[in-house]
C-alpha positions as CSV (number, residue, x, y, z in Angstrom):
1,M,-15.1,-2.7,-4.9
2,E,-14.5,1.1,-4.8
3,G,-10.7,0.5,-4.4
4,V,-10.6,-1.6,-7.6
5,I,-12.5,1.1,-9.6
6,A,-10.3,3.8,-8.2
7,V,-7.2,2.0,-9.4
8,T,-8.5,0.7,-12.8
9,I,-9.9,4.0,-14.1
10,P,-6.6,5.9,-14.1
11,I,-4.8,2.8,-15.6
12,I,-7.4,2.6,-18.4
13,A,-7.2,6.4,-19.0
14,I,-3.4,6.4,-19.3
15,A,-3.5,3.3,-21.6
16,T,-6.1,4.9,-23.8
17,I,-4.1,8.2,-24.1
18,G,-1.0,6.1,-24.9
19,V,-2.8,4.2,-27.7
20,L,-4.2,7.4,-29.1
21,L,-0.8,9.0,-29.3
22,I,0.7,5.9,-31.0
23,F,-2.1,5.9,-33.6
24,F,-1.7,9.6,-34.2
25,R,2.1,9.2,-34.8
26,K,1.5,6.3,-37.1
27,Y,-1.0,8.0,-39.3
28,T,1.1,11.2,-39.4
29,N,4.0,9.1,-40.6
30,D,1.8,7.4,-43.2
31,E,0.6,10.8,-44.4
32,R,4.2,12.0,-44.8
33,M,5.3,8.9,-46.6
34,A,2.4,9.2,-49.0
35,L,3.4,12.8,-49.7
36,I,7.0,11.8,-50.3
37,E,5.9,8.9,-52.7
38,K,3.8,11.3,-54.7
39,G,6.8,13.7,-55.0
40,A,5.1,16.4,-53.0
41,D,7.2,18.4,-50.5
42,A,6.7,17.1,-47.0
43,K,8.2,20.3,-45.6
44,I,4.8,21.4,-44.3
45,F,5.3,19.1,-41.3
46,S,8.7,20.6,-40.3
47,F,8.8,23.1,-37.4
48,E,11.3,25.3,-39.2
49,S,8.9,26.1,-42.0
50,Q,6.2,27.3,-39.7
51,R,6.4,30.5,-37.7
52,S,5.3,30.0,-34.2
53,F,2.9,32.6,-32.8
54,G,2.1,30.6,-29.7
55,P,3.9,32.9,-27.2
56,L,2.1,35.9,-28.7
57,R,-1.3,34.2,-28.5
58,F,-0.7,33.1,-24.9
59,S,0.6,36.4,-23.7
60,L,-2.2,38.4,-25.3
61,L,-4.7,35.9,-23.9
62,M,-3.3,36.3,-20.4
63,I,-3.3,40.1,-20.7
64,G,-6.9,40.0,-21.8
65,L,-7.9,37.8,-18.9
66,G,-6.1,40.0,-16.5
67,I,-7.8,43.1,-17.9
68,G,-11.2,41.3,-17.8
69,L,-10.7,40.3,-14.2
70,L,-9.7,43.9,-13.3
71,I,-12.8,45.4,-15.1
72,G,-15.1,42.8,-13.5
73,S,-13.7,43.7,-10.1
74,V,-14.3,47.4,-10.8
75,L,-17.9,46.7,-11.9
76,D,-18.4,44.6,-8.8
77,S,-17.0,47.2,-6.4
78,A,-18.8,50.1,-8.0
79,G,-22.1,48.2,-7.7
80,I,-22.9,48.5,-11.4
81,V,-23.9,44.9,-11.7
82,N,-26.4,42.9,-9.6
83,E,-24.6,39.5,-10.2
84,P,-20.9,39.8,-9.4
85,P,-20.0,36.3,-10.8
86,A,-21.6,37.3,-14.1
87,A,-19.5,40.4,-14.3
88,Y,-16.3,38.5,-13.7
89,F,-17.0,35.7,-16.1
90,S,-18.3,38.0,-18.9
91,M,-15.4,40.4,-18.6
92,I,-12.9,37.6,-18.6
93,L,-14.4,36.0,-21.7
94,I,-14.8,39.3,-23.5
95,F,-11.3,40.6,-22.9
96,G,-9.7,37.1,-23.4
97,G,-11.5,36.9,-26.7
98,A,-10.3,40.4,-27.6
99,G,-6.7,39.4,-26.8
100,L,-7.0,36.4,-29.1
101,L,-8.6,38.5,-31.8
102,Y,-5.8,41.0,-31.6
103,S,-3.2,38.2,-31.8
104,H,-4.9,36.9,-34.9
105,I,-4.8,40.4,-36.5
106,I,-1.0,40.7,-35.7
107,E,-0.4,37.2,-37.1
108,N,-2.2,38.1,-40.4
109,K,-0.2,41.3,-40.8
110,K,3.1,39.5,-40.2
111,K,2.1,36.8,-42.7
112,Q,1.1,39.3,-45.3
113,G,4.3,41.2,-44.8
114,E,6.3,38.0,-45.6
115,N,4.5,37.4,-48.9
């Protein structure tokens, strides 16, 4: 019985993900067609019209996580905190969030410079 469950759960999960992707593509296409029929510009869906800041976000997030891990290690080795896991997790989250906030600020400055 356990073998049947171990085989069927991944099959059902993969099938569900496939069906969700198909429906997502279908409704995205329907939305584009409705925009075109109304005479609106469907250029908002093209990748060329959007500037990608993904690498900037990812790199600043990773830098923030690295700094957070370093600061958590320093706090742990200096004996400043009583709970070492709390120091690691809190510093990682704080500096990771700071990295994402900094990338948001950079993105806004770039977008305002274009307008």
